[in-house]
N, C-alpha and C positions, 0 to 999 in steps of 0.2 A: 793876653790877660794882664790886667793891672787893676788892682783894688786895695782899699785901705778900709781896715775894721776895727773896731774898739776890741782889745783883747779879752775882755769879759765876755763879751757877745760870742766871739770867736770860740772861747773855751767851753762854754755852756753849750753850743751846738755840737762842737768835735766830743764833748763828753757823752752826749746821747749817740751819736751815730757810731764812734769808734769801737763801742762795745761788742757790736755785731761782728766785728772782724777777728777771726781767729788767729792767734799768735803763730801757728804754724800753717802754711798754705802750700799746697802742691801747685797751684795754678796762682801765678805772680800777679794777676790784675786784682784776685780778690783779696791780697794784702792792701790795696789801696783805697784811698776815699776820693771819690769823684768831687772835684770843686769847679762850680760853674758861676761865673761873674756875671750879672746881666740886669738892668733896669733897676739900678739902687740896692742891690741885694745879692748876697751870695748863697748859693745852694750847694750843700754838702749831701753826699749820699755814699752809702756803705751796704755792702750786701755779702752773704754767705751761700747764695743761690737758694736757700730756703727762706730767708728772711732779709727784708730790706727796710732801711730807714733813711728818710730823706728829711732835711730840715733847713730852713731859711733863716738868714740874719741880716740884718741891715749893713750897707757897705757904701763907699764911696767908689764908684766903679768908673775908672778912667778909660779902660779898654776892656769890652766885653770879650769873654773867651772861656775855655774850659780845659781841664787837665786832670790827671791823677797822680798821687803821690802816696807814699806810704802812711797809712792811718795812725798806728801808734806813735811813730816818729813825729809826725805833725802835731799829734796830741801833746806829747812829752815835751817838745819844744814850747809850745803856747803855754803849756802849765807852768813852765819855768820862766817865763817871762814876767816882769815887775807888774803889780795891780796898776791899773790906769793907763797902760802902755797903749800906744798905736801900732797897728801890725800891716805891714805892706806886703802883699802878695804879687809877684810878678814873674810871668814865664820867660824864659830867655828866647831870642829871636829865631835860635836854631832849634827849639821845641825840646830840648835835652833836659833842661833843669828848672826848678821853680825856685827863686830868689824869695827869701823871707827877711824882712828888715824890721827892727824895732829898735829904736834908740841907737846904741852903738852896737848892737847884735847884728850879725849877718849870718845866714844860714842859706845853703844851696842843696836842694833834694833833687835825686833823680825821679823823672817822670815817665809814665806810661801813657800812649795815647787814648784819649776818653772815646774813642771810637770801639776799644776793645773792652769798654765796661758794660757788663750784663745787665739787662733789664727784665725783672721778673714780674713786673705789673700788667703785663698785656693779658687781656680777656675781660668778659663783662662781669659785673657783680649783680646778683639778681634781686638782693635784698639790701635795704638802706634804712638806717634809723639813728636817731640822736639819743643820747642818754648821759646823765651827770657822770662826770669822770669820777666822783666820789663813790658812786654806786658800783661802777666797773671795778674800782680799787676794791671795795668790799667784798665783792664776788671773788676776787684773786686772793685777797688776805685770807678767806675763811677756809679756803680749800686748796691752795697751792702746796702746802706741807705734805698732803696725801698723794701727789703725783708719784707715781712709780719711776724707780730709776733703772729697772730690769730691762734692757733693750729688746730682750726677745718676746716680751708683751708690749711691743711697740704702741699698741693701741691704747694702752693706759699711760702713756709718757706725756700726757698733757691733760688739760681740763676740758670736759665735755660740756659744751654750751648748748641749751635748747631751750623752746619755749612749751608751755604746756598749760591746761586749764587747772589752777590751783583752787584751794577753799577760798581764796580772797579775789578771785577772778584770773584773768591771763597772768602768767608768771615767767619770768626769765630765771632758768635755774643753771647753776655751775655745780658739776660733781667731778670729783677726783678720788681715786682709789689705789692702793698698791697691794691688794690682797689681804692685808693686816688690818687696815683702817680705811674708812670712807669718810668723805666730808662732802656736805651738801649746803647750798646756800641760796636763797631765792630773794629776788626783788620783783616788784610790779613790772610786767613786761613794758618796755617802752612802746609809743605808738609808731606803727611801721614794722615791728619784729615778729608779728603774727605770721605764721607759715614759713618763718625761716628755716632752712635745714639745720638739723642736729650737726655740730661740728666739734672736732677735736682740737683743741689749741695747742700747739707744741709746748713743752716746758721752756725752752729758751725763750720763744716768744712772750710766753706768760711774764716771765722775768723783767723782758724789756719793756713791756707794756707798763707794768708796775713802777719802773724806774722813770717812765715818761710822765706819770702823774704826779707833777709837783704842785699843782693848783687845784684843791679839792672843788673849787666853785666853777672850774672849767666844764665845758661840753665835749663830749667825745662823739664824733661821727663815725659810725660802725658800718661798713659794708661788706657784704657777705656773698660768696657763692660756695658751691660744694666743695670747691678746692683751694680757695683763697679768702683770706680776711684781710681788709684794710682798716685801720683806725688812724683818724685824724685828730690831733689835739692841738689847738693852736697853730704854730707853726711847723709841727712835727706830723710827718706821715708815714705809718708804719705798714708795711705790706708783707704778709707770711703765707706760705704754703701752709695746708690742713694736713694733719696726719690722716692718710687713706686707709681707714679700718673701721671696724664696727666696735662701738663701746659696748661693753656688756649690759644686761639687764640688771642694772643696780638695785632696783626696787626689791627683787627677790632677796637682798642680803640685809635690807633693813628690817630689824625685828618688830614684829608686830604685837605678839603676846607676853611681852615681858612685863611682870605683873608686881615686881619688887621695887619700890623707889626709895633712893637714897637722895638725900640733899646736903651738901656741905658748902661751907663758904669757900669761894673759889682762891682767895689771896692765901688763906690758910692751908688749903689742900695744896695747892702749887708749892709753897714753900716747904712743906712738911715731905712731899715727894721728892723735891730737890735734896733735902737734907739726908733723908734715909738713903737715896739712891748714890750717896757719895762712897759708900763702901762697896757697891756693886761691882761686878766685873764688866769689862768692856763688851764680852761676848753675850753675856746673858744678862740684860740688865732688867731683870724681873723684880717686881714689888708687889708683895701678897697684900691685899685689903680683907682683913677681918671685919665684917660687918655685924654688928649687934644692936640692939634696941638702945638708941640714943647715943652711940658712939662708933667710931671707924677708928681700927688700929691698922697703921701701916708697918710693914716689917720686910727687911732685906736680910739674907743670909747668904754670906759669900764664904766659903770654906777656905778659900786662901786669904782672906784678909779680917774677917769679922762680921759681925751682924749690926744692925741698928732697927729700933722701933720707935714710933711716935703716935700717940693719942690725939684724936681731934675729936669734939662734940658734933654729932651728925643727927639728921631728922631721918629715921629709920624706924618703922614699927613692924617689921615682918620677921619671918625666921632668920636666925643667924645663918650668915654665908661667908665663904672663904672663896676668893677669887684672885688671880694673879694677872698683871698687865706689864708690858714693856713700859719702863718709866719714862723714857724720851717721848713716846708716844702720848702718855698721859700729859706730860708737860707741853707738848704741842698743841694738844686739844685745849689745855688750860689757858694758854696765850690767846685762843680765840673766842674764850668766855670773857663777857662784861665783869667787872670788879664785884659782880654780886654773887649769886648762888648757882652751883654747877648742880645740875639733875642727872642722876644715873637712873636708868630703868634695866634692871637685871632679870635673868631667868635662873641660870645656874652656872657653876663654874666652867662649864665647857661651851657655853654658847655667847654669840655676840652680844655685846652691852651697848646700849643706846644711851648718848650722852647730850643734854642740850643746855643752853644758858637759860637760868631760870626766868629771866626778863626779856628774852628775845627768841620767838619761836620761828624765825625765818632761816635758822641755820640749825643743822643737827649732823652728828658724829657718831659712827658705828666703830667699835673696837673689839678685836678679837682677843680673847684671853689667853694667857701662857698658863703652862704647868709650872707650878711652884711647889 
């Protein structure tokens, strides 16, 4: 194999694929990236056996061929080369090393045969549809923070993606929960998505999809089966196994009878929560909301360091109420609200609270209270 590429093109492609590769691997081939040169392009592929990313980049291919080399090492080398450089990749005749040349720099990396590289893409995809990459990014942004990290409840370690008949017609919905909070986001269902299986997209895959969407005007081709997901955006193809489990009936968690309504300015609320939580302990980041007619008082009391309070104007006309929440969870939700109004629907200090964006009903958030 012999090919020459622009350093910027190679670096961008490597940046996408090398993140899949775990730093520590018991299987040597999984530490490598597959490099295949053919027909005026170089194709790079990396996998961890659950997730695979493939991307092509233009190149001058003098001799087609394929090999595998350490992914993170190759990325670090290309990253440290000067801007505008040309990078030449050439395999040794004995098949033992890949030579990398750029200007006066020379590197030689040990190779493993490309025939050993695994392929997880086999099998049919039953559903296929296109959607705006910006819509896919919005579903992820609104829900990713609520994905559980508790490995024993593996079925919560991802985003549940499914279609349903919403109030405005067919809807594609993303839901994530960790038992303390729930995030739900809707978009109009793309044409062709009807009847797709409800799937749980793993946390790592969700993060990689988000990183791949750097052009909001791009179109994402989504292909699904009950076991796998494939997303193609431009020259990048991501294939992932799905979580084999049943997502809980999240509708039962969403409160329907919360009749106390509180509205506050999102920016004021976020900065106030951030300020008062400065004195909170790392273990219990509880902030107490004391709500009364026309005002909201935020308070934190930490016996080890001190206390803090801040008062905000609020739109509230019901009976006075005190309720506690985890400050970090409040800030996570505030980050998903537009710069306008946050609306809270409350019941009592021990029941879950519903939070929505005052100007956007396509997303909702449920937060469990804390004792304060």
